[in-house]
NULODREN-556031 format. One record per residue: residue in three letters; x, y, z of N, C-alpha, C in turn; residue number from 1. Coordinates in steps of 0.2 Angstrom, whole numbers. Layout:
// NULODREN-556031
<"ALA",<X,Y,Z>,<X,Y,Z>,<X,Y,Z>,NUM>,
...
This chain:
// NULODREN-556031
<"UNK",<51,-231,23>,<52,-234,30>,<55,-241,28>,1>,
<"UNK",<58,-245,34>,<62,-248,33>,<57,-254,30>,2>,
<"UNK",<61,-257,25>,<59,-264,20>,<56,-270,26>,3>,
<"UNK",<52,-273,23>,<53,-279,28>,<55,-285,23>,4>,
<"UNK",<57,-283,17>,<61,-288,14>,<68,-288,16>,5>,
<"UNK",<71,-294,18>,<79,-294,20>,<83,-290,15>,6>,
<"UNK",<81,-291,8>,<87,-290,4>,<86,-283,1>,7>,
<"UNK",<81,-279,3>,<80,-271,1>,<80,-268,9>,8>,
<"UNK",<84,-262,7>,<83,-255,12>,<76,-253,14>,9>,
<"UNK",<72,-251,9>,<67,-246,11>,<61,-249,7>,10>,
<"UNK",<55,-246,10>,<48,-247,6>,<44,-242,5>,11>,
<"UNK",<40,-240,1>,<37,-235,0>,<30,-238,-1>,12>,
<"UNK",<25,-235,2>,<17,-237,1>,<13,-232,-3>,13>,
<"UNK",<10,-232,-8>,<7,-227,-12>,<0,-230,-11>,14>,
<"UNK",<-4,-224,-9>,<-11,-225,-9>,<-15,-220,-14>,15>,
<"UNK",<-21,-220,-14>,<-25,-215,-18>,<-24,-218,-24>,16>,
<"UNK",<-22,-224,-25>,<-22,-227,-34>,<-30,-226,-38>,17>,
<"UNK",<-27,-225,-43>,<-34,-226,-48>,<-39,-231,-46>,18>,
<"UNK",<-36,-238,-45>,<-41,-243,-42>,<-41,-242,-36>,19>,
<"UNK",<-40,-238,-32>,<-41,-239,-26>,<-37,-244,-21>,20>,
<"UNK",<-32,-247,-22>,<-29,-251,-19>,<-21,-247,-17>,21>,
<"UNK",<-18,-249,-12>,<-12,-247,-12>,<-7,-252,-16>,22>,
<"UNK",<-2,-248,-16>,<4,-252,-18>,<10,-251,-14>,23>,
<"UNK",<15,-257,-14>,<20,-256,-9>,<26,-257,-15>,24>,
<"UNK",<31,-253,-14>,<38,-254,-17>,<44,-254,-14>,25>,
<"UNK",<48,-259,-14>,<53,-261,-10>,<60,-259,-14>,26>,
<"UNK",<64,-255,-11>,<69,-253,-16>,<75,-253,-11>,27>,
<"UNK",<82,-252,-16>,<87,-251,-12>,<89,-256,-10>,28>,
<"UNK",<95,-260,-14>,<99,-266,-11>,<104,-266,-4>,29>,
<"UNK",<101,-270,-1>,<104,-269,6>,<112,-271,6>,30>,
<"UNK",<113,-276,1>,<120,-277,2>,<125,-272,-1>,31>,
<"UNK",<122,-267,-5>,<127,-262,-8>,<127,-256,-4>,32>,
<"UNK",<132,-252,-5>,<132,-245,-1>,<125,-240,-4>,33>,
<"UNK",<122,-235,-1>,<120,-231,-3>,<122,-224,-2>,34>,
<"UNK",<121,-218,-7>,<123,-212,-7>,<121,-209,1>,35>,
<"UNK",<116,-212,3>,<112,-208,9>,<116,-212,15>,36>,
<"UNK",<120,-217,13>,<126,-222,19>,<130,-219,19>,37>,
<"UNK",<134,-224,15>,<142,-224,15>,<145,-223,9>,38>,
<"UNK",<142,-222,3>,<144,-220,-4>,<148,-213,-5>,39>,
<"UNK",<151,-212,-10>,<153,-206,-10>,<150,-202,-15>,40>,
<"UNK",<151,-195,-16>,<148,-192,-21>,<150,-194,-29>,41>,
<"UNK",<157,-197,-30>,<159,-198,-36>,<156,-204,-38>,42>,
<"UNK",<153,-210,-32>,<150,-214,-33>,<141,-213,-34>,43>,
<"UNK",<140,-208,-32>,<133,-206,-34>,<133,-203,-41>,44>,
<"UNK",<137,-200,-42>,<138,-197,-49>,<138,-204,-56>,45>,
<"UNK",<142,-209,-53>,<143,-214,-56>,<136,-219,-57>,46>,
<"UNK",<133,-220,-50>,<127,-223,-51>,<121,-218,-56>,47>,
<"UNK",<121,-213,-54>,<116,-209,-58>,<116,-208,-65>,48>,
<"UNK",<123,-207,-67>,<123,-208,-75>,<121,-214,-77>,49>,
<"UNK",<123,-220,-74>,<122,-227,-77>,<115,-229,-75>,50>,
<"UNK",<111,-225,-72>,<103,-228,-72>,<98,-222,-73>,51>,
<"UNK",<101,-216,-77>,<98,-211,-81>,<91,-214,-85>,52>,
<"UNK",<96,-220,-89>,<91,-222,-94>,<85,-226,-90>,53>,
<"UNK",<84,-229,-85>,<81,-232,-82>,<73,-227,-80>,54>,
<"UNK",<76,-220,-80>,<70,-216,-80>,<64,-215,-84>,55>,
<"UNK",<67,-218,-90>,<63,-218,-97>,<58,-222,-98>,56>,
<"UNK",<52,-222,-96>,<47,-226,-96>,<39,-224,-99>,57>,
<"UNK",<35,-228,-101>,<30,-225,-104>,<24,-227,-99>,58>,
<"UNK",<27,-228,-91>,<23,-229,-86>,<18,-222,-83>,59>,
<"UNK",<12,-224,-83>,<8,-218,-82>,<9,-215,-74>,60>,
<"UNK",<12,-218,-69>,<13,-218,-62>,<22,-219,-61>,61>,
<"UNK",<26,-216,-66>,<33,-218,-66>,<36,-219,-57>,62>,
<"UNK",<35,-213,-54>,<37,-212,-46>,<34,-219,-43>,63>,
<"UNK",<31,-224,-45>,<30,-229,-41>,<34,-234,-42>,64>,
<"UNK",<39,-233,-46>,<44,-237,-48>,<51,-238,-44>,65>,
<"UNK",<53,-245,-43>,<58,-244,-38>,<64,-240,-41>,66>,
<"UNK",<66,-240,-47>,<71,-237,-51>,<71,-230,-48>,67>,
<"UNK",<64,-227,-49>,<64,-221,-48>,<65,-219,-41>,68>,
<"UNK",<63,-223,-35>,<64,-222,-28>,<71,-222,-28>,69>,
<"UNK",<74,-227,-30>,<81,-227,-28>,<85,-221,-32>,70>,
<"UNK",<84,-219,-37>,<87,-214,-40>,<86,-207,-37>,71>,
<"UNK",<81,-206,-35>,<78,-200,-32>,<80,-200,-24>,72>,
<"UNK",<80,-204,-21>,<79,-206,-13>,<86,-208,-11>,73>,
<"UNK",<87,-214,-13>,<94,-216,-9>,<100,-214,-12>,74>,
<"UNK",<99,-213,-20>,<104,-209,-23>,<103,-202,-25>,75>,
<"UNK",<101,-198,-20>,<96,-191,-22>,<102,-186,-21>,76>,
<"UNK",<101,-180,-21>,<104,-174,-20>,<108,-174,-13>,77>,
<"UNK",<104,-176,-9>,<108,-174,-2>,<108,-182,1>,78>,
<"UNK",<112,-181,7>,<114,-187,11>,<108,-188,15>,79>,
<"UNK",<103,-185,16>,<98,-184,19>,<92,-188,16>,80>,
<"UNK",<90,-194,20>,<84,-198,18>,<78,-193,17>,81>,
<"UNK",<76,-190,22>,<71,-187,25>,<71,-181,18>,82>,
<"UNK",<77,-177,18>,<77,-172,13>,<75,-174,6>,83>,
<"UNK",<78,-180,5>,<76,-183,-2>,<70,-185,-4>,84>,
<"UNK",<67,-188,1>,<59,-189,1>,<55,-184,0>,85>,
<"UNK",<56,-179,5>,<52,-170,2>,<53,-169,-3>,86>,
<"UNK",<59,-170,-6>,<61,-167,-14>,<57,-172,-19>,87>,
<"UNK",<57,-178,-17>,<54,-184,-22>,<47,-181,-22>,88>,
<"UNK",<43,-181,-16>,<37,-178,-16>,<35,-172,-19>,89>,
<"UNK",<38,-167,-19>,<38,-161,-23>,<38,-162,-30>,90>,
<"UNK",<44,-166,-32>,<45,-167,-38>,<39,-170,-42>,91>,
<"UNK",<35,-175,-39>,<30,-179,-42>,<23,-177,-39>,92>,
<"UNK",<23,-171,-35>,<17,-168,-32>,<12,-174,-29>,93>,
<"UNK",<16,-176,-26>,<13,-182,-19>,<12,-179,-13>,94>,
<"UNK",<7,-183,-9>,<8,-179,-2>,<10,-183,3>,95>,
């Protein structure tokens, strides 16, 4: 959904966490073009190459990180946010 933070584009709310609390993650810099809005395929490839290293983490729930959300949703394979969200959920086995 749209972020409540002015400097971010989107936010994701994760429920069913081990501690029973929700986690809200804001992602997507609102000052920069995203692949799903105005960026080109070439810009997407450069972004993904540059941020591939951000996916290496020891976090047990890496899918809750802003970098993961941006990489797979705003800079995902499709120009469609909805399609990228569906792909993201399948990739990380989320509801």
